[in-house]
VEXDREN-2710 file (C-alpha; in Angstrom, 1 decimal):
% VEXDREN-2710
k/r/px/py/pz
1/MET/51.5/88.8/86.3
2/LYS/52.7/90.0/89.7
3/VAL/52.6/87.6/92.7
4/ILE/50.3/88.8/95.4
5/THR/52.2/89.7/98.5
6/LYS/50.9/88.1/101.7
7/PHE/51.6/88.7/105.3
8/PRO/51.5/85.8/107.8
9/ALA/48.6/85.7/110.2
10/SER/49.1/87.1/113.7
11/GLY/48.1/85.1/116.8
12/LYS/45.9/86.2/119.7
13/ALA/48.9/87.0/121.8
14/SER/50.4/89.2/119.2
15/PHE/51.8/92.8/119.5
16/TYR/48.9/94.1/117.4
17/SER/46.1/92.5/119.4
18/GLU/47.7/93.7/122.6
19/VAL/48.2/97.3/121.5
20/ARG/44.7/97.5/120.0
21/LEU/43.3/96.2/123.3
22/ARG/45.2/98.9/125.3
23/VAL/44.2/101.7/122.9
24/ASN/40.6/100.7/123.1
25/GLU/40.7/100.7/126.9
26/GLY/42.3/104.1/126.7
27/PHE/39.4/105.5/124.7
28/LEU/36.9/103.9/127.2
29/ASN/38.8/105.2/130.2
30/ARG/39.0/108.7/128.8
31/GLY/35.4/108.7/127.6
32/LEU/36.6/109.7/124.1
33/LYS/35.4/108.9/120.6
34/ILE/37.9/107.9/117.9
35/ASN/36.9/110.8/115.5
36/ALA/37.5/114.5/115.5
37/ASN/37.0/116.6/118.7
38/SER/36.4/120.3/119.1
39/PHE/40.1/121.0/118.8
40/MET/40.2/119.2/115.5
41/TRP/37.3/121.2/114.2
42/MET/39.0/124.4/115.3
43/LYS/42.2/123.4/113.4
44/THR/40.1/122.7/110.3
45/ILE/38.4/126.1/110.5
46/ILE/41.7/127.9/111.0
47/PHE/43.4/126.3/108.0
48/LEU/40.5/126.6/105.7
49/SER/40.0/130.3/106.7
50/LEU/43.7/130.9/106.0
51/PHE/43.3/129.3/102.6
52/ILE/40.3/131.4/101.6
53/THR/41.8/134.6/103.0
54/LEU/45.1/134.1/101.2
55/TYR/43.5/133.2/97.9
56/THR/41.1/136.2/97.9
57/THR/43.8/138.6/99.1
58/ILE/46.1/137.5/96.3
59/LEU/43.4/138.1/93.7
60/LEU/41.7/141.2/95.0
61/SER/44.2/143.2/97.1
62/GLY/46.1/144.9/94.3
63/LEU/49.4/144.3/96.2
64/SER/52.7/144.6/94.4
65/TRP/54.5/141.6/92.8
66/GLY/56.8/141.1/95.8
67/TYR/54.0/140.9/98.3
68/LEU/52.1/138.6/96.0
69/ILE/55.0/136.2/95.8
70/SER/55.3/136.1/99.7
71/LEU/51.5/135.4/100.0
72/THR/51.7/132.7/97.3
73/LEU/54.5/130.9/99.1
74/ILE/52.5/131.0/102.3
75/LEU/49.4/129.7/100.5
76/GLY/51.4/126.8/99.2
77/ILE/52.5/125.8/102.8
78/VAL/48.9/126.3/104.0
79/CYS/47.7/124.0/101.2
80/ALA/50.1/121.3/102.5
81/PHE/48.8/121.8/106.0
82/ILE/45.2/121.4/104.9
83/GLY/46.2/118.1/103.1
84/PHE/47.9/116.9/106.3
85/ASN/45.2/117.9/108.8
86/VAL/41.9/117.8/107.0
87/CYS/41.9/115.8/103.8
88/HIS/44.2/113.0/105.0
89/ASP/42.0/112.2/107.9
90/ALA/38.8/112.6/105.9
91/ILE/39.9/110.3/103.1
92/HIS/41.0/107.7/105.7
93/GLY/37.5/108.0/107.1
94/SER/38.9/109.0/110.5
95/PHE/37.8/112.6/110.7
96/SER/34.1/111.9/111.3
97/SER/31.8/108.9/112.0
98/SER/29.7/110.2/109.1
99/LYS/30.7/109.0/105.6
100/LYS/29.1/112.1/104.1
101/VAL/31.2/114.5/106.2
102/ASN/34.4/112.6/105.4
103/LYS/33.6/112.6/101.7
104/LEU/32.8/116.4/101.7
105/LEU/36.0/117.2/103.5
106/GLY/37.9/114.8/101.3
107/MET/36.7/116.8/98.3
108/ILE/38.8/119.7/99.5
109/PHE/41.7/117.7/98.1
110/HIS/40.6/118.9/94.7
111/LEU/41.3/122.5/95.7
112/LEU/44.9/121.4/96.4
113/GLY/45.2/120.0/92.8
114/ALA/45.0/116.3/93.8
115/SER/42.5/113.6/93.2
116/PRO/41.1/112.1/96.5
117/TYR/40.0/109.0/94.5
118/VAL/43.5/108.3/93.2
119/TRP/45.0/109.1/96.6
120/ASN/42.8/106.6/98.3
121/ILE/44.1/103.9/96.0
122/THR/47.8/104.8/96.1
123/HIS/48.0/105.8/99.7
124/ASN/45.2/104.2/101.8
125/VAL/45.0/100.8/99.9
126/VAL/48.5/100.2/98.6
127/HIS/51.0/102.3/100.7
128/HIS/49.3/101.4/104.0
129/THR/49.2/97.7/103.1
130/TYR/52.6/97.3/101.5
131/THR/54.6/100.0/103.2
132/ASN/58.2/100.4/101.9
133/ILE/58.0/97.2/99.9
134/PRO/59.9/97.8/96.6
135/GLY/57.8/97.2/93.5
136/HIS/54.5/97.5/95.5
137/ASP/54.6/100.8/97.5
138/GLU/54.8/103.4/94.8
139/ASP/54.8/106.1/97.4
140/ILE/58.5/105.4/98.0
141/GLU/59.4/105.8/94.3
142/ILE/60.8/109.3/94.5
143/ALA/62.0/110.4/91.0
144/PRO/62.9/106.9/89.8
145/GLY/66.4/106.8/88.3
146/LEU/67.3/110.0/90.1
147/ILE/66.9/109.0/93.8
148/ARG/67.9/105.6/95.2
149/ILE/66.5/104.7/98.6
150/CYS/66.8/100.9/98.8
151/LYS/69.7/98.6/97.9
152/GLU/67.6/96.6/95.5
153/ASP/67.6/99.5/93.1
154/GLU/70.4/99.8/90.6
155/LEU/73.0/102.3/91.7
156/LYS/73.8/105.0/89.1
157/PRO/76.9/107.3/89.1
158/HIS/75.0/110.5/89.5
159/GLN/73.3/109.2/92.7
160/ARG/76.4/109.8/94.7
161/PHE/75.2/113.4/94.8
162/GLN/71.6/112.6/95.6
163/GLN/71.8/113.9/99.2
164/TRP/72.2/117.4/97.7
165/TYR/69.8/117.4/94.7
166/ALA/67.0/115.4/96.4
167/PHE/65.7/118.3/98.4
168/PRO/65.2/120.7/95.4
169/LEU/63.4/117.8/93.7
170/TYR/60.9/117.6/96.5
171/GLY/59.9/121.1/95.5
172/LEU/58.7/119.6/92.1
173/ALA/56.6/116.9/93.8
174/SER/53.4/118.9/94.1
175/ILE/53.4/120.3/90.5
176/SER/54.2/116.9/89.2
177/TRP/51.2/115.6/91.2
178/VAL/48.9/118.2/89.8
179/LEU/50.0/118.0/86.1
180/ARG/51.2/114.4/85.8
181/LYS/51.0/111.9/88.7
182/ASP/47.2/111.6/89.1
183/TYR/46.8/110.9/85.4
184/LYS/49.6/108.4/85.3
185/LYS/48.4/106.5/88.4
186/PHE/44.8/106.5/87.1
187/PHE/45.6/105.1/83.7
188/GLN/48.4/102.6/84.4
189/LYS/47.3/99.0/84.4
190/ARG/48.1/98.4/88.1
191/ILE/49.5/100.2/91.1
192/GLY/51.9/97.8/92.8
193/ALA/50.1/94.4/92.4
194/ARG/46.7/96.0/92.5
195/GLU/44.9/96.1/89.1
196/ASN/43.3/99.4/88.2
197/VAL/39.6/99.2/87.4
198/HIS/37.6/102.4/87.9
199/PRO/33.9/103.2/87.9
200/GLY/32.9/105.3/84.9
201/ILE/32.1/108.4/87.0
202/GLU/35.7/108.6/88.2
203/TYR/36.9/109.3/84.6
204/PHE/34.7/112.3/84.6
205/ASN/35.7/113.4/88.1
206/LEU/39.4/113.2/87.3
207/PHE/39.2/115.6/84.4
208/PHE/36.4/117.8/85.7
209/TYR/38.1/118.6/89.0
210/LYS/41.5/118.9/87.4
211/PHE/40.3/121.5/85.0
212/LEU/38.4/123.3/87.8
213/TYR/41.6/123.5/89.7
214/TYR/43.5/124.9/86.6
215/PHE/40.7/127.4/86.2
216/LEU/40.8/128.6/89.8
217/PHE/44.6/128.8/90.1
218/ILE/45.7/129.8/86.5
219/VAL/42.8/131.2/84.5
220/VAL/41.1/133.3/87.2
221/PRO/44.5/134.9/88.3
222/VAL/45.3/135.7/84.6
223/LEU/41.8/137.3/84.2
224/VAL/41.8/139.2/87.5
225/LEU/45.3/140.2/88.4
226/ASP/47.1/143.0/86.7
227/LEU/49.9/140.7/85.7
228/ALA/51.2/139.1/82.5
229/TRP/50.3/135.5/82.0
230/TRP/53.9/134.4/82.5
231/GLN/54.0/136.1/85.9
232/VAL/50.9/134.2/86.9
233/LEU/52.6/130.9/85.8
234/ILE/55.6/131.8/87.9
235/GLY/53.3/132.3/90.8
236/PHE/51.7/128.9/90.1
237/VAL/55.1/127.2/90.1
238/LEU/56.1/129.0/93.3
239/LEU/52.9/127.9/95.0
240/HIS/53.7/124.3/94.2
241/ILE/57.3/124.5/95.1
242/ALA/56.3/125.6/98.6
243/GLN/53.6/123.0/98.8
244/GLY/55.9/120.3/97.4
245/VAL/58.8/120.9/99.8
246/THR/56.5/120.9/102.8
247/MET/54.8/117.6/101.7
248/GLY/58.0/115.9/100.4
249/LEU/59.9/116.4/103.6
250/VAL/57.2/115.3/105.9
251/PHE/56.5/112.1/103.9
252/GLN/60.1/111.2/103.5
253/LEU/61.0/111.7/107.2
254/ALA/58.3/109.1/108.1
255/HIS/59.7/106.3/106.0
256/VAL/63.1/107.1/104.5
257/VAL/65.4/107.5/107.5
258/GLU/68.0/105.4/109.2
259/GLY/66.6/102.3/110.9
260/THR/63.5/101.9/108.6
261/SER/63.7/98.8/106.4
262/PHE/62.6/98.0/102.8
263/PRO/61.8/94.3/103.0
264/ILE/61.0/92.2/100.0
265/PRO/58.7/89.1/99.8
266/ASN/60.1/85.7/99.0
267/ASP/59.5/84.0/95.6
268/ALA/56.1/82.8/96.7
269/GLY/55.1/86.4/97.7
270/ASN/55.2/85.8/101.4
271/MET/56.5/88.4/103.9
272/GLU/58.5/87.3/106.9
273/GLU/56.7/89.5/109.4
274/VAL/53.1/90.0/110.3
275/TRP/51.5/93.2/109.0
276/ALA/51.6/95.2/112.2
277/GLU/55.3/94.3/112.9
278/HIS/56.1/95.2/109.3
279/GLN/54.7/98.7/109.9
280/MET/56.9/99.0/113.0
281/HIS/60.0/98.2/110.9
282/THR/59.2/100.4/108.0
283/THR/57.8/103.5/109.7
284/ALA/59.3/106.3/111.9
285/ASN/58.1/109.2/114.0
286/PHE/59.8/112.5/114.4
287/ALA/59.2/115.4/116.9
288/THR/56.8/113.0/118.6
289/ASN/56.4/115.2/121.7
290/CYS/56.3/118.5/119.9
291/PRO/52.8/120.1/120.1
292/ILE/53.7/122.6/117.3
293/ALA/54.6/119.7/114.9
294/ALA/51.4/117.9/115.9
295/PHE/49.3/121.0/115.2
296/PHE/50.7/121.8/111.8
297/LEU/51.5/118.3/110.5
298/GLY/48.2/116.6/111.2
299/GLY/49.8/113.8/113.2
300/LEU/52.0/112.7/110.4
301/ASN/55.0/113.2/112.6
302/ARG/53.4/110.3/114.6
303/GLN/53.4/108.1/111.6
304/ILE/53.8/104.8/113.5
305/GLU/50.5/105.4/115.3
306/HIS/48.9/106.5/112.0
307/HIS/49.9/103.3/110.3
308/LEU/48.6/101.1/113.1
309/PHE/45.4/103.1/113.6
310/PRO/44.5/104.9/110.3
311/LYS/40.8/105.0/111.2
312/ILE/41.5/107.0/114.4
313/CYS/41.7/110.8/114.1
314/HIS/45.2/112.1/114.5
315/VAL/44.3/114.4/117.4
316/HIS/44.4/111.3/119.6
317/TYR/47.9/110.1/118.6
318/GLY/49.6/111.9/121.4
319/TRP/48.5/109.6/124.2
320/ILE/48.3/106.6/121.9
321/SER/52.0/107.0/121.1
322/VAL/52.8/106.4/124.7
323/ILE/50.9/103.1/124.7
324/VAL/52.4/102.0/121.3
325/LYS/55.9/102.7/122.4
326/GLN/55.6/100.8/125.7
327/THR/53.9/97.9/124.1
328/ALA/56.5/97.7/121.4
329/LYS/59.2/97.7/124.1
330/GLU/57.5/94.8/125.9
331/PHE/57.3/92.7/122.7
332/GLY/60.9/93.5/121.6
333/ILE/59.7/95.4/118.5
334/PRO/61.6/98.5/117.2
335/TYR/60.0/101.9/117.7
336/HIS/61.9/104.2/115.3
337/GLU/61.8/107.8/116.5
338/ASN/63.8/111.0/115.9
339/ASP/63.4/113.5/118.7
340/THR/63.2/116.6/116.5
341/PHE/62.5/117.6/112.9
342/THR/66.1/118.6/112.4
343/SER/67.4/115.2/113.7
344/ALA/65.0/113.4/111.3
345/LEU/66.2/115.7/108.5
346/ALA/69.8/114.8/109.2
347/SER/68.9/111.1/109.3
348/HIS/67.2/111.4/106.0
349/TYR/70.3/113.1/104.5
350/ARG/72.6/110.4/105.8
351/MET/70.2/107.7/104.4
352/LEU/70.3/109.4/101.0
353/LYS/74.1/109.6/101.1
354/LYS/74.4/106.0/102.1
355/MET/72.1/104.8/99.3
356/GLY/74.1/106.8/96.8
357/SER/77.3/105.2/97.8
358/PRO/78.7/102.0/96.2
359/VAL/79.5/100.7/99.7
360/VAL/76.2/100.1/101.6
END
């Protein structure tokens, strides 16, 4: 039986209480609500329209094999952007003040091949609570045995090359998610220290929506396109390689870069830092001030703000990040940040190289 990991209580004069106070005042002073604004709805319409347009064009346009490959790769990237911008906020309950709207938009996750129910458990509940804690946060378990990201893991000889082979492996993350990960997470006894007990309807939902996805993205193309079945399967794999690389890089650059930590609880299961400060030590931003990154990545480049305020829609993270950074400085708490996507990518590469070396 796993020991339940606990964080110490924070006082009234804590970093978290102060930063929450300042953010709440920011919303009041600006006359804003914490959920989606018109810009957020515009983004949602744009990405969903691109998804529908690309999917129907691939099926009905009669384009040549080369053009279909290009459109399929673009569709994979757009799927990742929908996950970042729409589904992620909806499943967190931050997109709308209406639970029905959030549930409806969260259901779009099924069209990306993933289960919103399983994601809620692994990401919202476990990852956001036990961020970067080995043995608890399964989101940091990237190809166990192949990729080593914390010193507590056993170092294997082949991992000295992991800074090179990790990136191609990210391309397999999405197809693994669609064909394996959701089933594995659903049926294993626990995720981290959380025991898995599911309502009966979720067993039906898991298989029904998975098969609906397989039907839409494998069976329908085989029936409609003037292509051999094996060509359709190649397209399916390419779709998920594009989707997987996009997702994998964004998620890794938020937690597996230089400066972020992978703390472990003591024998009694107690963590040294309070929860909010733990988030500051284990999470990093990148391209924080880049509007293009914010538009396409759904605020996931401002991961610090997301971890502190997951119930706030990501379109507000721009001004919130200024408050969080200043407050962290006043409290002497680290604020990990890479100025650009490329600098974060380089930091991730160096991190992988370091963790693959016998001298850490």
